[in-house]
N, C-alpha and C positions, 0 to 999 in steps of 0.2 A: 661843781664838786666832783663829778665823775672824772673830768679831765685831770684834776689834781691828784685823785686817787690812782689813776692810771700812771701818772708820772712818778708817783712815789713807788709804785710796784716795780716799774722798769728800772728806776734808779737803784732800788734795793738789789735787784737781780744783777745789774752791772757791777755795783760795788762788791757784792759778795763774790762774784766771779773773778774780778780783777785783783781782789786781795790775795788770791791764790798766787798770782804772778807779780805782785807788787814789788817794786824796787829791784836791786841787784841781789837780793837774797839768794843764797846758794846752798847746796849740799856740801858741807865741809867736814863731814865725818871721816873722810879718808883723803889722803893727798892725791893729786892728779898724776896720771901716768904720762910721762913725756918721752917715752921710748919710741922705737920704730920710726926713725926719721928718714924720709925720702923727699925728693924734690918733686914739686907739681909741674907737670908738663903744660906749658902755655903755648898753644898754637893758634889762639884767636887773633884775628887780624884787625879787629876794630878797636875802639877805645875801651880798654878794660875798666876805666874809671868813669864811664858814662853815668850821668846823674840818675838814670833810671835804676842803676845798681847801687848807688851810694846814698840816694835821698831817703829821708825819714818817711816811712810809708804811713800815710794818714788814714787810708780808707779800708784797711784790713778789718775783717770781723774778728780776727784773733787778736791776741795781745800785741802791742807794739814790739817790733824787733823780734818777732817769733818766726816770721816768714821772710825769706831773703831771695831775691832774684839776682843771678850773676850771669856772666857770659858762659860759664861752665854748666849751668843748670840751676835747679831750685833747691833751696835748703829750708828745712822746717825743724824747729826746736820744740821738743816736748819731753817733759820729765827728765831734763838734763841731758838728753841724747839728741844728736843732730841726725836728721833723716835727709836723704838725697833723692832727687828725681831728675833725670836728664831733660825731659820735655814737659813736665808739669802734670801729665795725665797718665804716666806709667806708675807702677807701684813705688811708693816711697820706702826706701830701705835705710837701715842704719849705716852711717858713713864710716865703715870699717871693713878692711880687707885682710886683717890679720888672720893667718891660718889658725884653725882650731879655737877661735874666739867665740865665746857663747853670747857676746853682746849683752851682758846682763850685770856688769859691774864697772868700776872705775878703770879697769885695765883695758876696756874697749876703747878704740880710737874715736868712736862716736860720742863718748862721754865727755861732758864739759863741766858739770856741776853748776851750770849757769841757767838763768832764765831769759837771757836775751843774747842774740848774736847779730853780727853785721859783717858786711863785706867791704874791703877796700884794697885796691892795688894788688890783686892776685892772692889775697889771704882772707881768712875768716877770723873775726875777733870776738871776744866775749869777756865778761867780768865774772870772776869767781873768787871764793875765799881761799887763801893759801897762807898758812902760818899766821892765822888770825888777823890778816889784812885783806881788804878787798883789792884785788889785783887785776890788771889788764893782761889778757893772754892772746896769743896769736897761734893759728894752726894753718897748715896747708889745706888747700881746697879738697884734697882727698882724705882729710881727717888725720893725717900724720903730722908729727913734729909739733906738738903742743909746747909752746915756749912762753914763759912769763916775761913780760916786757917791763912792767913797773907796778909799784904799789899806788893805789888811788886814795884809800882812806882806811881807818881802823874799824874793827868790828864795833867798838864803842861809839865811834862817830856815825857809823852806818853809811849807806850809799844808795842813791837812786840815780840811774844814768841812762842816756839814750844817745845813739850814734847818728852822725850824718857827715858825709863827705870827708871821711878820714879823721874825724874828731869825736871824742867822747865828751858830751855835756853832762855834768853830774852835780848832784846836790848831796851834801853830807847829812842825810836825814832820810825820812820816809815820807810817802805821799798818801793819797786817798783818805785823808782825814785822820791818819794815825797820829797819836800824841807822842811826846817825848823828844821832839826836835830841839836843837839848841842854836841853830844859825839860819840865815836867810840868804846865803850866797850861792850863786850858780857858777861853777867852774868849767873850764874847757881844757882838754889836753889832747895832743896829737897821738894817734895810734901808731904812727910810723917811726917814733923815736922815744927816747927815755926822758924827755923834758918833763918838768913838773907842771902841774895844772896852774892855770892863771885865772884870775877873777874876771868873769864876763859882766855880771851885774849883781847888785845887792837889792833884793826885792823890797827891803824896807824903804828904799827911795820912792816906791810907789804905794806905800802903805800896806804892803803884804807882809805880815808879821810871822813870827814863829808859829808853826802848825797851821798857817793859812794856805800854804801851797798844796792844793789838792791834786794838781797835776801840772807838769811843764813838759815841753818838748821843743826841739829846734826844727826850724823849717826855713830853708834859704837864709835870708838875712835876719830873720826874726827868731825870738824865743817867745812862745805862747804860754800863758799861765791861766789855769782855772782856779777859781776860788768858790767857796760854797757858803750860802746863807740859808738858814731855816725858812726865811720868808720868801726869798727870790730864787732859791735853789742855785743853779750854776751860772757863773759869769766868766767871760774870757777877756783878757787883754793881752797886748803883745809889747815886747821891747825890741827896738831896732838896734842890732849890733853895729850898723853903719852910722846911724845918726845919734845914737844913745838917747833916743826919745821914746816915751811911753805913749801908747794909744789910750783912748777912753775904754771903759769896761762895756762889754756887750752882754746883756742878760739873755742868754740862750735858754735858760731853765733846764734844758737837757744837758747831759754830760757829753764828752767828746765822741761817744760811739755813734751819735747821729748828727755830728757836726763836722763841717769842713771849713778850714781856714785857708785863705790864699792871700796874695798881695793886695787884692782890691776889695774882697768881700768876706763875710762870714755867712755860711749857709747852715740851716738846721731844720730839723723836723720835730714837731711836738705831737705826740700821740693824742688822738681825739680832737686835734685842732687843725694842723696843716703845715705847709712848708713856709719858711721865713728866710729873708736875706737882709743883711746889714751892709751898707756901703760905707767904707772908710772915708771916701771923698766928701760925702754929704752928711754923714753921721746919722742916717735915717734907717729905720727898720720898716720892712714891707712884708706883709703876708702875701705870698706869690702863688700859692696853690692850696687846694683843699686837702683834707686828710685822706690817707690811703683807704681807710675803712675801719671797721670795728676790730678791736683786739690790740695787742702790743706789737710794735714793729721797731726794728733797728733799721737804720738807713745808711747806705754807703754811697758817697759821691765819688765818681770817677770822671775821667776826661770826657767821655762820650755818653755814659749812662749813669743813672741813679738806680740803685737796687734797694727795694724795701722788703725786708725779710721778716716774716711773721714769727713770733714766738709761740711755742705750743701752749694751748690754753690749760692743759693739765697733762700730767705724766700718763703715757700710754693712751693719749687721746685718739679716738677713732677718726678724728678729722685732721688730716695732715695740714701743715702750714703752707702758706702761699709765698712764692717769691715774685714780686712785681718788678718789671723793668720799665723805667721811664727814660726819655731823653733829657738833656740838660735844660730844656724848656718846660719840663714837668708834664709832657704829653705821655700817656700810657702807651707803650710799645707792645708789651706782651706780658704774660704771667704763666707760671707753672706751679702745679701742686707738687710739693717735695715730699713724696710718700716713701720715706726711707726709715729703717728701724734705728732710732736714735739711741746712742749709748748714754748721752747726757741730755735730758730734756730741758735743762735750765740754761744751757748756753746756746748762742745762735748757731744755725747750721751754715750760714754764709761765711766763707773764709776769706777769699780774695778774688780779684780779677786779673787775668793774664791777657795777652794780646788777643787770643782766639777763644779763650775759655773762661768760665767762672767756676772756681773750686768750692766744694762743699765739704763739710765734715760732720760725722755723727757725734763727735765729742772733741771740740777744739782743744781742750786742755789735755786730753788723754789719747788722742788718735791723730795720726797724720791725715792729710786730705784723702778722702776715700770715695768721693763722688764728684761729678762735674757736669756742666752743660755747655753746649756749643753756642757761641755768640752768633754764628752764621744762621742759627735757627730763629733768632729774634725777629718777631714780626710775622712768623709763619703760622702762629696759633697752634703749633705742634712741637713745642720744646720737649726734649727727652732728657730725663735725668739718668746719667750713665755711671756705671761703677768703674772707678779707676783701676786700671790693670786688665780690664776685660778686652 
């Protein structure tokens, strides 16, 4: 009973938090400013479309498509404004260099009116409302030259979308259990031209009906779908865009925030229970490791490490939460007490992992990354939480 109650609590927290950022809903009270056009200088000698820059980011503690890594630096979207940092641990500043700009309204180059951004082929992309349509926009990487590329859907149809590898995958409706949807089709459209969206899959083919799509996202050749049941909580299945085949459902109970999906397995963590894995090849579920400890945790799976970040027990709690670092074999490597003054005690403090650092935030929805830890200190028993910009 205690485990069930813990799961209900963390599910409620995650849903309430992500409803703030759900879908492509945007601020459309004023039109976007598309003045001040300049060209972005591209001097990078590597592959500007490396998959590390264009892949859908699964393991961020923030909302999907809120944090973006590019060859030019790092971009973070909050409250409709894009923030930029060249190395990930310097101060994040609004992406605008207009003289005399106060960076406080839609005339600022950093303003998008959007809740998600993505990178592809030397540009930043986002979806915002313009003239009562959801539209795809492009801007230079320095924040200049906001250009509307094409309309995606109408306000009446609504829109939820996610980017990967130069395409926008979208659904004409809302997710996270919100009602009022009228269709079950997932579309795809290229960001680099004006072509219309094409149908990828109709979820009715797998018994996923109107208002049953709790979440979807593209990742490599698959589209993953989460559904919800009051009895079993969350389950995930996937559709192959190469073979047009559906997988079986995997009952993870937890939502995506503590789940990783890849080509071979599904990995997830259940609070008060432990770590689990599902293998697509065998169709079997295995409990692979014990619970992290008492309390509520979110879990982020990355290539080398797994991070378990504790939620505050209560607002202004005198006991700071703990960040635990595991290797991918579930061996505990290190931990650190994250004793920082939170602006939002109900959102996770873990934001994302970079090559050399782990970024933290005192309020993921309202603040750019403001703290970090060094991965080089893992295993030392002396990890230090540092202020970004110091």
